[in-house]
LUMMARDO-351546 format. One record per residue (C-alpha): residue number from 1; residue in one letter; y, x, z. Coordinates in Angstrom, 1 decimal. Last residue first. Layout:
 resi resn     c2     c1     c3
  NUM    A      Y      X      Z
...
This chain:
 resi resn     c2     c1     c3
  431    Q   42.8  -19.0    7.8
  430    S   39.8  -20.2    9.8
  429    S   38.4  -16.7    9.8
  428    M   34.7  -16.3    9.0
  427    V   32.4  -15.8   11.9
  426    K   31.1  -12.6   13.7
  425    D   27.9  -11.5   15.3
  424    L   25.8  -13.5   12.9
  423    T   22.2  -14.8   12.4
  422    S   21.6  -17.1   15.4
  421    R   25.0  -18.8   15.6
  420    Q   26.6  -21.3   18.0
  419    P   28.8  -18.6   19.5
  418    A   28.5  -15.2   17.7
  417    V   25.5  -13.0   18.6
  416    P   26.4  -10.0   20.7
  415    G   27.5   -6.9   18.8
  414    D   26.6   -4.7   15.9
  413    C   23.8   -6.9   14.8
  412    G   20.3   -5.6   13.9
  411    L   19.2   -5.3   10.2
  410    Q   15.9   -3.7   11.1
  409    A   17.2   -0.2   10.8
  408    K   20.1   -1.2   12.9
  407    S   17.7   -2.2   15.6
  406    A   17.0   -5.8   16.5
  405    G   18.6   -7.7   19.4
  404    P   20.4  -10.2   17.2
  403    I   19.3  -10.1   13.5
  402    C   22.1   -9.7   11.1
  401    I   23.9  -11.7    8.4
  400    H   27.4  -10.4    7.3
  399    N   27.3  -10.4    3.5
  398    E   25.6  -13.8    3.2
  397    E   28.1  -15.1    5.8
  396    W   30.9  -15.3    3.2
  395    A   28.7  -17.5    0.9
  394    L   27.7  -19.7    3.8
  393    E   31.4  -20.2    4.6
  392    V   32.0  -21.3    1.0
  391    D   29.7  -24.3    1.6
  390    V   30.2  -27.0   -1.1
  389    N   31.8  -25.8   -4.3
  388    K   31.2  -22.0   -4.6
  387    L   28.1  -21.7   -2.4
  386    Y   26.6  -24.9   -3.9
  385    W   27.3  -23.8   -7.5
  384    D   25.6  -20.5   -6.8
  383    M   22.6  -22.3   -5.5
  382    D   22.0  -24.0   -8.8
  381    H   23.0  -27.5   -9.8
  380    C   20.3  -30.2  -10.2
  379    K   19.1  -31.8  -13.4
  378    L   16.9  -34.3  -11.6
  377    R   14.0  -33.5  -13.9
  376    E   14.4  -29.8  -13.3
  375    R   14.4  -30.3   -9.5
  374    A   11.4  -32.5   -9.8
  373    A    9.6  -29.8  -11.8
  372    K   10.3  -27.3   -9.1
  371    M    8.8  -29.7   -6.5
  370    E    5.8  -30.4   -8.6
  369    K    5.0  -26.7   -9.3
  368    L    5.5  -25.5   -5.7
  367    T    1.8  -24.8   -5.0
  366    G    0.6  -23.8   -1.6
  365    I    2.7  -22.3    1.2
  364    H    0.9  -19.2    2.2
  363    M    2.9  -17.2    4.7
  362    S    3.4  -13.4    4.2
  361    Q    7.2  -13.6    3.6
  360    A    7.9  -16.1    6.4
  359    E    7.8  -13.6    9.2
  358    P   10.8  -11.9    7.7
  357    K   13.0  -14.9    8.5
  356    V   16.5  -13.3    8.8
  355    K   16.1  -11.0    5.8
  354    Y   13.8  -13.5    4.2
  353    F   16.5  -16.1    3.9
  352    S   18.9  -13.5    2.4
  351    K   16.3  -12.5   -0.2
  350    R   16.1  -16.1   -1.3
  349    H   19.6  -15.9   -2.7
  348    G   18.5  -15.6   -6.3
  347    D   17.3  -19.2   -6.3
  346    L   17.8  -20.9   -2.9
  345    W   16.3  -24.3   -3.7
  344    V   12.6  -24.2   -4.5
  343    E   11.5  -21.0   -2.8
  342    A   13.8  -21.6    0.2
  341    L   12.4  -25.2    0.6
  340    R    8.8  -23.9    0.6
  339    K    9.8  -21.2    3.1
  338    Y   11.5  -23.7    5.4
  337    N    8.4  -25.7    5.6
  336    R    6.3  -22.6    6.5
  335    V    8.9  -21.8    9.1
  334    V    8.5  -25.3   10.6
  333    D    4.7  -25.0   10.6
  332    P    5.0  -21.6   12.3
  331    V    7.2  -23.1   15.0
  330    Q    4.6  -25.7   16.0
  329    V    6.6  -28.5   17.6
  328    T    5.1  -30.0   20.7
  327    Y    6.0  -33.6   21.7
  326    P    8.3  -35.3   24.2
  325    R   11.1  -32.8   23.6
  324    D   13.0  -32.4   26.9
  323    K   12.3  -28.7   27.3
  322    E   13.6  -28.1   23.8
  321    E   16.9  -29.6   24.7
  320    R   17.9  -33.2   23.9
  319    F   21.0  -34.2   22.0
  318    W   21.2  -37.8   23.2
  317    H   23.3  -39.5   20.6
  316    G   26.4  -41.8   20.7
  315    V   27.2  -43.4   17.4
  314    R   30.7  -43.8   16.0
  313    S   31.7  -45.1   12.6
  312    C   35.4  -44.7   12.0
  311    P   35.0  -40.9   11.6
  310    H   32.8  -41.3    8.5
  309    I   30.8  -38.1    7.8
  308    E   30.0  -37.3    4.2
  307    I   27.3  -36.0    1.9
  306    R   27.7  -36.0   -1.9
  305    G   25.7  -36.9   -5.0
  304    G   24.7  -35.6   -8.4
  303    C   21.7  -33.4   -7.9
  302    R   23.2  -30.5   -6.0
  301    W   24.8  -32.4   -3.1
  300    V   22.0  -34.9   -2.5
  299    K   19.1  -32.6   -3.2
  298    H   20.4  -29.7   -1.2
  297    S   21.2  -31.7    1.9
  296    A   18.1  -33.9    1.7
  295    E   15.8  -30.9    1.3
  294    V   17.4  -29.2    4.4
  293    H   17.2  -32.4    6.4
  292    D   13.5  -32.8    5.6
  291    G   12.9  -29.2    6.8
  290    G   11.4  -29.7   10.3
  289    W    8.6  -32.0   11.5
  288    R    5.1  -33.1   10.3
  287    I    4.3  -30.6    7.6
  286    L    6.2  -30.5    4.3
  285    E    3.6  -30.8    1.5
  284    P    4.8  -34.3    0.4
  283    D    8.3  -32.8   -0.6
  282    F   10.5  -35.8    0.4
  281    F   12.3  -37.8   -1.0
  280    E   12.1  -38.5   -4.7
  279    L   15.9  -38.3   -5.5
  278    H   15.8  -41.5   -7.5
  277    D   14.0  -43.3   -4.6
  276    W   16.8  -42.4   -2.2
  275    W   19.5  -43.4   -4.7
  274    E   17.9  -46.8   -5.2
  273    K   17.5  -47.1   -1.4
  272    R   21.2  -46.6   -0.9
  271    I   21.8  -44.1    1.9
  270    A   22.9  -44.4    5.6
  269    Y   22.5  -41.6    8.1
  268    I   21.0  -40.6   11.4
  267    G   18.1  -38.2   11.6
  266    G   18.7  -35.4    9.1
  265    S   21.7  -33.5   10.5
  264    T   23.1  -33.7    7.0
  263    A   24.6  -30.7    5.3
  262    P   27.7  -29.3    3.7
  261    S   29.8  -32.2    5.2
  260    P   32.5  -34.0    3.2
  259    Y   35.1  -36.2    4.8
  258    P   35.4  -40.0    5.4
  257    A   39.0  -41.0    6.1
  256    S   40.0  -42.3    9.5
  255    T   41.5  -39.0   10.7
  254    D   42.6  -37.4   13.9
  253    I   41.6  -33.7   13.6
  252    D   40.3  -31.5   16.4
  251    K   40.8  -27.7   16.1
  250    R   38.8  -24.6   15.1
  249    L   39.4  -25.4   11.4
  248    P   35.9  -24.3   10.5
  247    N   34.4  -26.8   13.0
  246    D   30.6  -26.3   12.9
  245    A   27.5  -28.0   14.0
  244    I   24.4  -25.9   13.2
  243    L   21.1  -26.4   11.4
  242    N   18.7  -23.5   11.1
  241    L   18.0  -22.6    7.5
  240    N   17.5  -18.9    8.2
  239    W   20.6  -18.4    6.1
  238    E   22.6  -20.6    8.4
  237    F   23.0  -24.3    7.7
  236    R   25.7  -26.9    7.8
  235    W   26.9  -30.0    9.7
  234    Y   30.5  -31.2   10.3
  233    L   32.8  -31.2   13.2
  232    F   35.8  -33.1   14.6
  231    Q   35.6  -33.5   18.4
  230    M   32.7  -35.4   20.1
  229    R   33.5  -38.3   22.4
  228    L   31.5  -38.5   25.5
  227    Y   29.3  -41.4   26.5
  226    T   27.8  -41.4   30.0
  225    T   24.7  -43.4   31.0
  224    M   22.3  -42.0   28.5
  223    D   20.0  -40.5   31.2
  222    Q   20.5  -37.0   30.0
  221    N   24.1  -37.4   28.8
  220    L   25.2  -39.0   25.5
  219    V   27.3  -37.1   23.0
  218    D   29.1  -38.4   20.0
  217    L   27.9  -38.4   16.4
  216    S   30.4  -39.4   13.7
  215    P   28.5  -41.7   11.4
  214    M   26.7  -40.2    8.4
  213    V   27.0  -41.1    4.8
  212    L   24.6  -40.0    2.0
  211    A   26.6  -40.6   -1.2
  210    K   25.3  -41.7   -4.6
  209    P   26.8  -45.2   -4.4
  208    E   30.2  -43.8   -3.6
  207    E   32.7  -46.7   -3.2
  206    E   30.0  -49.3   -2.2
  205    L   28.4  -46.6    0.0
  204    R   31.8  -46.1    1.7
  203    A   32.0  -49.8    2.6
  202    L   28.5  -49.7    4.0
  201    L   29.2  -46.8    6.2
  200    P   32.5  -48.3    7.4
  199    E   30.7  -51.6    8.2
  198    L   27.9  -50.1   10.4
  197    W   29.7  -48.8   13.5
  196    Q   32.0  -51.8   14.1
  195    P   31.4  -51.7   17.9
  194    T   29.4  -48.7   19.1
  193    V   25.8  -47.5   18.5
  192    V   24.0  -46.0   21.4
  191    V   21.2  -43.5   20.5
  190    H   17.8  -42.4   21.8
  189    P   15.3  -43.9   19.3
  188    E   16.8  -42.2   16.2
  187    L   18.5  -44.0   13.4
  186    F   18.0  -44.2    9.6
  185    M   19.9  -46.8    7.7
  184    L   18.5  -47.7    4.3
  183    V   20.6  -49.8    2.0
  182    P   19.4  -52.2   -0.7
  181    A   17.1  -54.0    1.7
  180    T   13.3  -54.3    1.4
  179    A   11.9  -51.3    3.3
  178    R    8.2  -50.5    2.4
  177    A    9.0  -47.2    0.6
  176    A   11.5  -46.2    3.3
  175    T    8.8  -46.7    5.9
  174    E    6.3  -44.4    4.1
  173    M    8.8  -41.6    3.5
  172    K   10.2  -41.7    7.0
  171    T    6.7  -41.6    8.6
  170    V    5.7  -38.7    6.3
  169    I    8.7  -36.6    7.5
  168    L    8.5  -37.6   11.2
  167    G    4.9  -36.7   11.7
  166    K    1.7  -38.6   10.8
  165    N    0.6  -39.3   14.4
  164    E   -2.5  -41.5   14.1
  163    E   -2.7  -45.2   14.5
  162    N    0.6  -45.7   12.8
  161    V    2.0  -48.9   14.2
  160    I    4.9  -50.7   12.4
  159    V    6.9  -52.9   14.8
  158    Q    9.2  -55.4   13.1
  157    V   12.5  -56.6   14.6
  156    K   14.3  -59.3   12.7
  155    Q   13.3  -62.0   15.2
  154    H   15.1  -60.2   18.0
  153    M   14.3  -58.8   21.5
  152    A   10.8  -60.3   21.8
  151    K    9.6  -58.1   19.0
  150    L   10.5  -55.0   21.0
  149    E    8.8  -56.1   24.3
  148    R    5.6  -57.2   22.5
  147    E    5.3  -54.0   20.5
  146    F    6.1  -51.6   23.3
  145    I    4.1  -48.8   21.5
  144    G    3.9  -46.2   24.4
  143    H    1.3  -47.8   26.6
  142    Q   -1.1  -48.4   23.8
  141    D   -1.1  -44.8   22.7
  140    N    1.6  -43.6   20.4
  139    G    0.7  -42.4   16.9
  138    D    4.0  -42.9   15.1
  137    S    5.3  -46.1   16.4
  136    V    7.7  -47.2   13.7
  135    L   10.6  -49.5   14.5
  134    L   11.7  -51.3   11.3
  133    I   14.8  -53.5   11.9
  132    E   15.0  -55.9    9.1
  131    E   17.5  -57.5    6.6
  130    I   20.6  -56.8    8.7
  129    R   24.0  -57.9    7.5
  128    Q   23.7  -61.2    9.2
  127    M   23.0  -59.2   12.4
  126    D   26.6  -58.2   12.7
  125    T   26.0  -55.2   14.8
  124    H   27.4  -54.2   18.2
  123    R   25.2  -56.1   20.7
  122    L   22.0  -56.1   18.8
  121    I   22.3  -52.4   17.9
  120    S   23.3  -51.5   21.5
  119    R   20.3  -53.4   22.7
  118    L   18.0  -51.6   20.3
  117    T   19.1  -48.1   21.4
  116    M   19.2  -49.0   25.1
  115    Q   15.6  -50.3   24.8
  114    I   14.4  -47.3   23.0
  113    R   15.9  -45.1   25.6
  112    F   14.6  -47.2   28.5
  111    W   11.1  -47.1   27.1
  110    E   10.7  -43.4   27.1
  109    E    9.8  -41.9   23.7
  108    H    6.4  -40.4   23.1
  107    Y    6.9  -40.9   19.3
  106    Y    9.5  -43.1   17.7
  105    P   10.6  -43.8   14.1
  104    I   13.7  -46.0   13.7
  103    I   14.5  -47.5   10.3
  102    I   17.3  -50.1    9.9
  101    S   17.0  -52.0    6.6
  100    V   20.5  -53.1    5.5
   99    R   22.1  -55.9    3.5
   98    D   24.9  -55.0    1.1
   97    S   28.4  -56.6    1.5
   96    G   30.6  -53.8    2.7
   95    L   33.9  -54.3    4.6
   94    T   35.2  -57.8    5.1
   93    S   34.4  -58.0    8.8
   92    V   35.9  -54.6    9.4
   91    S   38.9  -55.5   11.6
   90    A   41.1  -53.1   13.4
   89    P   40.9  -50.6   10.6
   88    C   40.8  -46.9   11.7
   87    T   44.3  -45.4   11.8
   86    K   44.4  -45.3   15.6
   85    S   41.3  -43.0   15.4
   84    W   38.4  -44.3   17.4
   83    L   36.9  -43.2   20.7
   82    D   40.3  -43.1   22.6
   81    K   39.3  -45.6   25.2
   80    P   36.0  -43.9   25.9
   79    L   33.0  -46.2   25.9
   78    S   31.2  -47.5   29.0
   77    P   27.5  -46.8   28.9
   76    L   25.0  -49.6   28.2
   75    F   23.2  -51.1   31.2
   74    G   26.2  -51.8   33.3
   73    E   27.2  -54.8   31.2
   72    D   24.4  -55.4   28.7
   71    A   23.4  -58.8   30.0
   70    A   27.1  -59.9   30.2
   69    E   27.7  -58.9   26.6
   68    P   24.5  -60.4   25.4
   67    T   25.5  -63.7   27.0
   66    P   23.6  -64.7   30.2
   65    F   20.8  -67.3   30.1
   64    L   19.8  -68.0   33.6
   63    V   23.1  -67.2   35.3
   62    M   25.4  -68.4   32.6
   61    A   23.2  -71.4   32.0
   60    L   23.4  -72.4   35.6
   59    L   27.2  -72.4   35.4
   58    P   27.0  -74.4   32.1
   57    P   24.7  -77.0   33.7
   56    M   26.6  -77.2   37.1
   55    L   30.1  -78.1   35.8
   54    I   29.5  -81.7   34.5
   53    A   27.2  -82.9   37.2
   52    L   29.4  -81.1   39.7
   51    T   32.4  -83.2   38.6
   50    A   30.4  -86.4   38.9
   49    I   29.4  -85.4   42.4
   48    V   33.0  -84.7   43.4
   47    M   34.2  -88.0   41.9
   46    G   31.5  -90.0   43.6
   45    R   32.3  -88.5   47.0
   44    P   36.0  -89.2   46.4
   43    T   35.3  -92.9   45.4
   42    L   36.0  -93.7   41.8
   41    D   32.4  -94.2   40.7
   40    D   31.9  -96.9   43.4
   39    K   34.7  -99.0   41.9
   38    K   33.1  -98.8   38.4
   37    K   29.8  -99.7   39.8
   36    A   31.2 -102.7   41.6
   35    E   33.0 -103.9   38.5
   34    P   29.8 -103.5   36.5
   33    S   28.1 -105.9   39.0
   32    E   25.4 -104.6   41.3
   31    P   21.9 -105.9   40.7
   30    E   20.7 -108.8   42.8
   29    E   18.1 -107.8   45.3
   28    I   14.3 -108.2   45.0
   27    N   12.7 -108.2   48.4
   26    L    9.8 -105.7   48.4
   25    S   12.4 -103.0   48.7
   24    R   14.3 -101.2   45.9
   23    K   16.4  -98.2   46.7
   22    K   19.9  -98.7   45.4
   21    P   20.7  -97.6   41.9
   20    M   22.4  -94.2   41.4
   19    A   26.0  -94.3   40.2
   18    G   27.6  -91.4   42.1
   17    R   24.4  -89.5   41.8
   16    G   24.7  -89.5   38.0
   15    A   23.2  -86.1   37.4
   14    L   22.5  -83.8   40.3
   13    P   18.8  -83.3   39.6
   12    G   19.4  -82.8   35.8
   11    A   19.4  -85.6   33.2
   10    F   22.9  -85.0   31.9
    9    T   24.4  -88.4   30.8
    8    K   27.8  -87.4   31.8
    7    S   27.8  -84.8   29.1
    6    T   27.6  -81.0   29.7
    5    N   24.3  -80.4   28.1
    4    P   23.8  -76.6   28.0
    3    T   23.0  -75.1   24.6
    2    F   20.1  -72.5   24.7
    1    Q   19.7  -70.7   21.4
């Protein structure tokens, strides 16, 4: 780290000009006496130059080597003043002691988004807690890897290059296997983390080692220049296994306590590596993208753990629309993944999945022997337990599912689809 020299012996171009020796000619002159030098140093001109000699180095350093805060000013978005609950701790330096491996896969991601993600991490994270930042280029061409630029940002940054695109699921599995820290922190390459984002997650994992803990996700606009606070919500699934954000209370809640969520959104969460390995993530037959969050949600909840959201940990996320997705997602592959998960985890409720995903019934999905054996080995609860203890709203919805736009004979809905739903025309009362 650059440390400017502010002593009077600074060897820069302005140093010591008040006491410079006289130019020597061919005639050798007698040197000035110490008394003369002392007197010369006290002249107004000498005092000004001496002062500049002291002040200029740190001023130049501020310009040439700005602090991270100054460098990020105007690059990272301004944060809302009311972002955190007033009951969140003012200081988190003593929370959580485990070191962390941050894992960020990226594919066809714009450089400025990756740069903003990493700069926010470096600015708002106690790097002594970080073992490594593993950025995984999953099949990018040479212009989309950014290896030199990323490594130059911090010595703990590692860039793993997959020559071929393996897909998000396999990439997570492989990177988690090589991570060395006790805690895995998965992030996406288009987020902005905020001050004190990591410590509440680590503290909660110390209290609940079998938890999967997510930060509260807020909203970034298209160019990630505006940060908007999201109201209270949690994540859950519909019977077609589509992920939705829900607020069953229909109102915002000011809380600093972590609260349960029936599901994980899948891309941004902390989990202990030991617990991750125990749960044997993920089904190796899932194709590329879609479904890992379904498996994680059911395995964690039903095999001895819990999923939570911590409101004192805030991360801004760019929720991109399908038109902004930088790669093609094959819908039949996603439906195939969902069918594998439905057959392993939904038990006697599989018929509800097929009602709203009839195209899945004829799909070939390969053998499920290993996945069902893993469920038995982990001694997981059945689907009835999940509906009774974790997502009672999903249990209510099972008797009200419908297909928007279809005829009544084809399980069509009575009215327009309910807000934020794809399989319902009504929602359960919040009472």
